[in-house]
N, C-alpha and C positions, 0 to 999 in steps of 0.2 A: 365512159360506159355507165349506159342507161339502165340500171338494175331493175326497173319497172317489166324488160321486157325480156327478161332473161326465166329459163323455162328449171334454171337451176331453184330445187326446194329450199336450199341452202342461203341461199342470195336473192330474197323477194325483200317489200319496201320496206316490213316491220325490221328487219335482220338489222338494220344499221338506226334504224329511228329512235331518239332520246328515251331510255326508261324501258326499251322493248327486248334487253338482254335476256340473260339467267338471273332470275333471283336467286335470291339467298339471305343470309344472314349479315353479309358483308358489307361493308361501305360501298362497292358497286367502283372503286378506284382499283385499277391493274396496277402492280408492284413489282420491282424487279427480284424483291425475295418474296411474295405470293408466285409468284411463277418460277422461280427455281426450287424452294418447296414442292410446290407441284408438279413438275418434271420428276424431282428426284424420289417423291413416292408412287409417282405412274412405271419409274424405269426397273422400282425396287420392286413392285409389282408384277413387272415382264420377268424381272431375272428368277421370282420364287415361281411362275408358270413355267419359264423355260428350264429350270432347275429340277422341276417334278417331273418333268416327259425327259428328258434327259439321261435320266438315271435308269431308264428302259432299258437305253442301247448299251450300258453295262453287263446286264441280265439275259439279255438276249430276245429278251417277251416283245415281240414283233409287234404281235397282234394287238396289245397293251398302247403300243406306241402310236402303231395306228390309228389307235380309238380315240387316242386323247387331241392326235394331229387334228382328226377328222372332226372332232366337238369344238376345238380354239377356231377353225380355220371357219367353218360354216357359224358358230357360234359369236366368233368377232365382225363376223357378214352382217349380222342381224341385229346385234349390237350399235353397230354402226350406223346401220339403215333409221334404228329407233331413234339413238341420238340426232339422226341429222334433221328427223322431222319432229321430236320433242327436247327441243334445247333445254328446255328448264329442266330434265329429268337427265341432265349432262354432268351432277355429282355424285349421281348414283351409275351409272352407266359409264362411265368413262374408267371408274376400277377394274369392274365387271369387264370393260372390254381390253384393260390392260392385262388381268391375268387370263383372259382366252388368245389372247396374240402371243402371250409369254408359252402355252402351251402348243400352238403350230410353232411355232418360232423356234422352241427347242427338240421337236419333232422333225421339222427339217434339218436343224442343223444335225442333227443326230446322224440321218439319213446321207445328208454330205459328207460328214465325218467318216462315217464306213467307205464310202469309194474315195473321197481324200484324202486322206489323214493326212491332219494338222490345219487344215484348210479353215476350218473354223476359230481357234484361237487366232490364228493371223487375223479372222474377217472383226471378231467381238475386239481384240487388240485395237484395230483403228477406228473401230465405233466410237470405244470410249475415248480416244486420242483424240478424235473429230470434236464430240462434247463437249471434254473438257477444255 
């Protein structure tokens, strides 16, 4: 695949060039331990956001649920776009995206659970089973 002809802004020539990655204090080497730690941190942030939104289902406050779901969906999309175009900002934007994604997922899960009781528990169990 010739990346120089790609219209995707995330796949331009400088993406794979040496020394053009995300700058930071790390050694620049990707390790399994580092990947697992960051995956678990992002998962925790998603769970915190989802749990916060999910609690509105029990109170019956559907307006708040819809508001947080809307903020999570639109904010997550904007944050994802920022991350694509400014890769060096990803240490800041990735945790923000994880929380916003959690807000959206918690809200949409609450809606589906209200329509189909128990479906979310099955989906979450299968997702975690696949992850681990």
